[in-house]
C-alpha positions as CSV (number, residue, x, y, z in Angstrom):
1,M,-182.9,127.2,66.4
2,A,-179.9,125.2,68.2
3,A,-179.5,125.9,71.8
4,E,-175.6,127.5,70.3
5,D,-177.3,130.3,69.2
6,F,-178.5,131.5,72.7
7,P,-174.6,131.6,74.4
8,M,-174.6,132.1,77.7
9,K,-174.9,135.4,79.7
10,L,-171.9,135.0,82.0
11,S,-167.9,135.6,80.1
12,R,-165.8,133.5,81.7
13,R,-164.6,136.6,83.2
14,D,-167.6,137.3,84.4
15,F,-167.7,133.9,86.2
16,S,-164.2,134.0,87.6
17,R,-165.1,137.3,89.2
18,L,-168.5,135.8,90.7
19,G,-167.1,132.9,92.3
20,A,-164.2,134.6,93.8
21,M,-166.2,137.3,95.5
22,A,-168.4,134.2,97.0
23,A,-165.1,132.6,98.2
24,F,-163.7,135.9,99.8
25,A,-166.9,137.3,100.7
26,G,-169.6,134.5,100.6
27,V,-172.8,135.7,99.7
28,L,-173.8,137.5,96.5
29,P,-175.0,140.0,96.8
30,K,-174.2,141.5,100.0
31,V,-177.5,143.2,99.7
32,E,-177.3,142.0,103.7
33,S,-174.1,145.1,103.7
34,Q,-176.2,147.9,104.2
35,N,-177.3,150.2,107.3
36,A,-179.9,149.0,108.1
37,D,-181.3,152.9,108.1
38,S,-180.6,152.6,105.0
39,E,-181.5,152.2,101.1
40,P,-182.7,150.5,100.0
41,A,-182.0,147.9,103.1
42,A,-184.7,149.3,105.1
43,R,-187.6,148.4,101.8
44,K,-188.8,145.5,101.9
45,L,-190.4,144.1,98.3
46,R,-193.6,142.7,99.3
47,W,-194.1,139.4,98.0
48,C,-196.9,138.2,97.1
49,I,-196.7,133.6,96.7
50,V,-198.5,131.6,93.8
51,G,-199.0,128.3,95.3
52,L,-199.1,126.4,98.5
53,G,-197.4,123.6,98.2
54,R,-193.9,122.0,99.9
55,I,-191.5,124.3,98.6
56,S,-193.6,127.6,99.4
57,M,-194.4,126.6,102.9
58,D,-191.5,124.9,103.9
59,H,-188.4,126.7,102.2
60,F,-189.9,130.0,100.3
61,M,-192.3,131.6,102.5
62,P,-189.5,131.3,105.9
63,A,-186.5,132.3,104.0
64,V,-189.0,135.7,103.3
65,E,-189.6,135.9,106.6
66,L,-185.1,135.4,107.5
67,S,-184.1,137.8,104.9
68,K,-183.6,141.8,105.7
69,T,-185.1,142.9,102.0
70,G,-188.2,140.6,101.6
71,K,-192.2,140.7,103.6
72,L,-194.9,137.8,102.9
73,T,-198.0,140.2,101.9
74,A,-200.4,138.4,99.9
75,L,-201.5,134.6,99.2
76,V,-202.8,132.6,96.0
77,S,-204.5,129.3,96.6
78,G,-207.8,127.5,96.0
79,H,-207.8,126.2,99.9
80,R,-209.3,128.6,101.4
81,E,-207.9,127.2,104.9
82,K,-204.9,126.6,103.8
83,A,-203.9,130.2,102.8
84,E,-206.2,131.5,105.5
85,K,-203.4,129.3,108.3
86,Q,-200.7,130.4,106.3
87,A,-201.8,134.0,106.5
88,A,-202.6,134.3,110.1
89,Q,-198.7,132.7,110.9
90,Y,-197.4,135.1,108.6
91,N,-199.5,138.5,109.3
92,V,-200.9,138.4,106.2
93,P,-204.5,140.8,105.6
94,S,-207.7,138.4,105.0
95,P,-208.0,140.8,102.0
96,S,-205.5,139.2,100.1
97,I,-206.2,136.7,99.9
98,Y,-206.2,135.5,96.5
99,S,-207.8,132.2,94.8
100,Y,-206.7,131.3,91.0
101,D,-210.3,132.3,90.1
102,N,-210.2,136.1,90.8
103,Y,-205.8,136.4,90.3
104,D,-205.9,139.0,87.9
105,E,-207.2,141.6,91.0
106,I,-203.5,141.0,91.8
107,R,-203.2,144.5,90.6
108,Q,-204.8,146.4,92.2
109,N,-203.3,145.6,95.4
110,K,-200.4,147.9,96.1
111,E,-199.2,145.8,98.5
112,I,-197.7,143.6,96.2
113,D,-194.5,144.2,93.8
114,A,-193.5,140.8,92.6
115,V,-194.1,137.3,93.0
116,Y,-192.9,133.5,93.8
117,I,-194.7,130.8,91.6
118,A,-194.7,127.4,93.2
119,L,-197.3,126.0,91.2
120,P,-196.7,122.1,88.9
121,N,-195.1,123.5,85.4
122,S,-197.5,123.3,83.5
123,M,-198.8,126.3,85.2
124,H,-195.6,128.3,85.3
125,A,-196.5,130.1,82.0
126,E,-199.8,131.1,82.4
127,Y,-199.4,132.9,86.3
128,T,-196.0,134.1,85.5
129,I,-197.6,136.4,82.2
130,R,-201.2,137.2,84.2
131,A,-198.4,138.6,86.9
132,A,-196.2,140.9,84.2
133,K,-200.2,141.2,83.3
134,A,-201.0,143.1,86.6
135,G,-197.7,144.7,86.5
136,K,-195.5,142.7,89.2
137,H,-192.0,141.2,88.8
138,V,-191.5,137.7,88.6
139,L,-189.4,134.8,90.6
140,C,-190.4,131.4,89.0
141,E,-189.8,128.0,89.8
142,K,-188.0,125.9,87.8
143,P,-188.9,124.2,85.1
144,M,-189.7,127.0,83.7
145,A,-192.7,125.8,81.8
146,T,-193.5,123.3,79.6
147,S,-192.9,124.3,76.4
148,V,-190.4,126.2,75.1
149,A,-193.3,129.0,73.7
150,D,-194.6,129.5,76.7
151,C,-191.0,130.0,77.8
152,K,-191.1,133.1,74.7
153,A,-194.4,133.7,76.0
154,M,-193.0,135.0,79.7
155,I,-190.3,136.4,78.2
156,E,-192.6,138.4,75.3
157,A,-195.1,139.1,78.9
158,C,-192.6,140.8,81.2
159,R,-190.5,142.6,78.8
160,K,-193.8,144.1,77.2
161,A,-194.8,144.8,81.0
162,H,-191.4,146.2,82.2
163,V,-190.8,144.1,85.3
164,K,-187.5,141.7,85.9
165,L,-188.1,137.9,85.2
166,M,-186.1,135.4,87.3
167,I,-185.9,132.6,86.9
168,A,-185.2,129.9,90.8
169,Y,-181.4,128.6,90.0
170,R,-180.5,128.9,93.6
171,C,-177.1,126.5,93.2
172,Q,-176.3,129.3,90.8
173,Y,-176.1,131.1,94.5
174,N,-175.0,129.2,96.6
175,P,-171.3,130.2,97.9
176,L,-170.0,125.7,97.4
177,H,-171.5,125.9,93.8
178,L,-169.4,129.8,92.5
179,K,-166.3,128.0,94.4
180,A,-166.5,125.1,92.4
181,I,-166.4,127.8,88.8
182,E,-163.9,130.2,90.4
183,L,-162.0,126.5,90.4
184,I,-162.6,125.2,87.2
185,R,-162.5,129.7,85.6
186,S,-158.4,129.5,88.2
187,G,-157.4,126.8,86.1
188,A,-156.6,125.1,89.9
189,L,-158.0,121.2,87.8
190,G,-156.1,122.4,85.4
191,Q,-158.3,121.3,81.6
192,V,-161.0,119.6,82.3
193,Q,-162.4,116.8,80.7
194,A,-165.6,115.1,81.5
195,I,-168.5,116.1,83.8
196,E,-170.6,113.7,85.5
197,S,-173.8,114.3,87.1
198,A,-176.6,112.1,89.1
199,F,-180.0,113.4,90.9
200,G,-182.9,111.5,91.3
201,F,-185.4,109.6,93.5
202,N,-187.7,107.2,94.6
203,I,-190.6,108.8,93.5
204,K,-194.8,108.2,95.5
205,A,-197.7,107.4,93.4
206,G,-200.4,109.4,93.3
207,E,-198.0,112.4,93.4
208,W,-198.6,115.6,90.8
209,R,-195.6,115.7,88.9
210,L,-196.2,111.9,87.6
211,N,-198.8,113.2,86.0
212,K,-198.2,115.3,82.2
213,K,-199.5,117.1,81.6
214,L,-199.0,119.4,85.2
215,A,-195.2,118.4,84.9
216,G,-195.3,118.1,80.9
217,G,-192.2,114.8,81.0
218,G,-190.6,112.5,83.9
219,P,-187.1,112.8,86.6
220,L,-185.6,115.0,83.1
221,M,-188.2,117.7,84.5
222,D,-188.1,117.8,87.8
223,V,-184.3,116.8,89.2
224,G,-182.7,116.1,86.5
225,I,-182.7,120.4,85.5
226,Y,-179.9,119.7,88.2
227,S,-177.0,118.6,86.1
228,L,-177.9,119.8,82.5
229,N,-178.2,123.6,84.2
230,A,-175.0,122.4,86.5
231,S,-173.2,121.5,83.3
232,R,-173.5,124.4,81.9
233,Y,-172.5,126.8,85.0
234,L,-169.5,124.8,85.5
235,T,-167.9,124.8,81.8
236,G,-169.4,128.4,81.5
237,E,-170.2,126.2,77.7
238,E,-173.5,125.4,76.3
239,P,-173.5,122.2,74.2
240,G,-173.9,120.9,71.0
241,D,-174.1,117.5,70.4
242,I,-176.5,115.9,72.9
243,K,-177.4,111.8,72.6
244,A,-180.5,110.5,75.1
245,N,-181.5,107.8,76.4
246,S,-185.5,107.1,78.3
247,S,-186.9,103.7,80.1
248,I,-189.4,102.9,82.2
249,I,-188.7,99.5,84.5
250,D,-190.7,99.3,86.7
251,H,-193.8,98.8,85.1
252,D,-196.0,99.3,88.4
253,G,-198.7,102.1,87.1
254,R,-196.8,105.2,88.2
255,F,-194.9,104.9,85.0
256,D,-197.6,105.0,82.7
257,E,-198.0,109.1,81.6
258,V,-193.6,110.2,82.4
259,E,-190.3,108.2,81.6
260,E,-188.3,106.6,85.1
261,N,-185.4,107.2,83.6
262,D,-183.3,109.8,81.4
263,S,-180.1,109.5,80.3
264,W,-177.7,111.3,78.3
265,T,-174.4,113.1,77.0
266,M,-173.1,116.2,75.9
267,E,-170.3,117.6,74.2
268,F,-169.1,120.8,74.9
269,P,-167.6,123.3,71.9
270,S,-164.2,122.7,74.1
271,G,-163.8,119.2,73.3
272,I,-165.2,118.0,77.4
273,V,-167.8,115.6,77.6
274,A,-171.0,115.5,80.4
275,S,-172.6,112.5,81.1
276,C,-176.0,113.1,83.0
277,N,-178.8,110.3,85.1
278,T,-182.1,111.1,86.3
279,T,-184.3,108.9,88.1
280,Y,-188.0,108.6,90.0
281,G,-187.1,105.0,91.1
282,A,-183.7,105.0,93.0
283,N,-182.4,107.0,96.1
284,G,-179.0,108.4,96.4
285,A,-177.8,109.5,93.8
286,N,-177.1,113.2,94.1
287,Y,-174.1,114.4,93.0
288,F,-171.2,115.8,90.3
289,K,-167.9,115.4,89.6
290,V,-164.7,116.9,87.4
291,H,-162.3,115.2,86.4
292,G,-159.2,117.8,85.5
293,S,-155.8,117.3,84.0
294,K,-154.2,118.5,87.7
295,G,-157.1,116.7,89.5
296,T,-160.1,115.9,90.0
297,M,-163.8,118.0,92.2
298,Q,-166.8,116.7,93.6
299,M,-170.4,118.0,95.4
300,D,-172.3,115.1,97.1
301,P,-174.1,116.5,98.4
302,A,-174.8,118.6,95.3
303,F,-178.6,120.1,95.0
304,N,-180.0,120.3,98.2
305,Y,-181.8,122.5,100.0
306,D,-178.6,122.7,103.1
307,G,-175.2,120.4,103.2
308,M,-173.9,120.6,100.7
309,H,-170.5,119.3,100.7
310,L,-167.4,119.6,98.3
311,T,-164.4,118.3,97.9
312,A,-161.5,118.4,95.4
313,Q,-158.1,116.2,95.5
314,L,-155.5,118.6,93.7
315,D,-151.8,119.4,92.7
316,G,-150.1,119.8,96.4
317,Q,-154.0,120.2,97.8
318,T,-156.9,118.9,99.3
319,I,-160.4,121.3,99.6
320,D,-162.9,119.9,102.5
321,E,-166.1,122.5,102.7
322,P,-169.3,120.9,104.1
323,E,-172.1,124.2,103.6
324,A,-171.8,125.5,107.3
325,E,-175.6,127.4,105.9
326,Q,-178.9,126.1,106.5
327,D,-182.2,125.8,104.9
328,P,-183.9,127.9,104.4
329,R,-180.5,130.3,103.4
330,D,-180.7,129.4,99.6
331,F,-183.3,130.7,99.6
332,T,-182.9,133.7,101.5
333,R,-179.9,134.0,99.9
334,Q,-182.0,134.3,96.3
335,A,-184.6,136.2,97.3
336,D,-182.5,138.6,98.4
337,Y,-180.8,138.9,94.9
338,F,-184.0,138.9,93.4
339,A,-185.1,142.2,95.5
340,D,-181.5,144.1,94.5
341,C,-182.9,143.2,90.9
342,V,-185.7,145.1,91.3
343,W,-184.0,148.2,93.4
344,S,-181.7,148.8,90.8
345,N,-183.1,147.9,88.0
346,R,-180.9,145.1,86.6
347,E,-181.4,141.8,84.7
348,P,-181.5,139.0,87.3
349,K,-178.4,136.7,86.1
350,T,-181.2,134.3,86.0
351,D,-183.4,135.8,83.6
352,G,-185.8,133.9,81.5
353,E,-183.6,133.4,78.9
354,E,-181.4,131.0,80.7
355,G,-185.3,129.0,81.9
356,L,-185.1,128.9,77.6
357,R,-182.2,127.9,77.1
358,D,-182.6,125.1,79.9
359,T,-186.0,123.9,78.1
360,M,-183.9,124.0,75.3
361,L,-181.7,121.7,75.6
362,M,-184.1,119.5,77.4
363,S,-186.6,118.8,74.5
364,Q,-183.3,118.4,72.3
365,I,-182.7,115.1,75.2
366,Y,-186.6,114.2,74.5
367,Q,-185.6,114.2,71.2
368,S,-182.3,112.2,70.8
369,A,-184.3,110.0,73.1
370,G,-187.1,108.6,70.7
371,L,-189.6,111.1,73.1
372,R,-191.2,113.6,72.3
373,G,-190.1,117.1,72.4
374,L,-191.3,120.3,74.2
């Protein structure tokens, strides 16, 4: 099925409203504005962390500790010693440390409400589905999975179990990204004509991301998805025509299984064209730029964990807004938002359907570039 058969759930009006809220309030949703003694702020969403790697230990777990809605109550790891050190730091009881073999026993743990999946890409589907069967809500890192079929299976498992599934597109909850969306929707840039975006880094040998079985692909599956997703939420449209190329330049053994570079163009129904690049062979690129009839807008860096910087040159107006917040505030906001979705029984903005759409589009990009689709 073509990607355009999956329109985004948020209309332009919805995006505009969300962007305006962010521009004036700075936080979505305002869970922390509630009285500390009231519900649900007095409650804690009890998290089980699945996978103890950089993103969980350095970013998400500290973010939960900073939040007013979350508490770490369980860990899943294949390395018991590492898990015990983290458990001691966050006061997680020893019986709530699980291995991948006994992961299904989280079903019996009443101190777990939700799991955060921070595993290699190809493991997202299995551990999301097992969590759903255990009756736990799921926040899964992006990319959602390494195949369209796996994405659909994750959505169905969570639907059948009546648990929430959210994909960790943290930029969609960041105030500067929401302000960028609002500037477009308000007409401040005039008619948008084109978008440019790039994100990449020089990857070290030995990273699991270079293993096709674990990663599902090269930089597109890792950092390229940021540019893809940004093009979609900035336009509020789904791309139609896609043309892509991939290459390997450095034949040094790192890219025996995955591509080194991806470049693609997309045309949206309104006529807006987007040009995106991602690489594992060079440092530095981390931005998006929007060209409109009344001016230009740029975020550089755009996709960091902190330090984002929005600038714009419009008719009679200059915008220069560096991000004041520090890591892991983006992850805290994301955790608070998910808790609010669970407590209010509403579907997250970045639900499984959002992850599925990006996976379908990445499949089209790979097919256009002559690589095996997802």
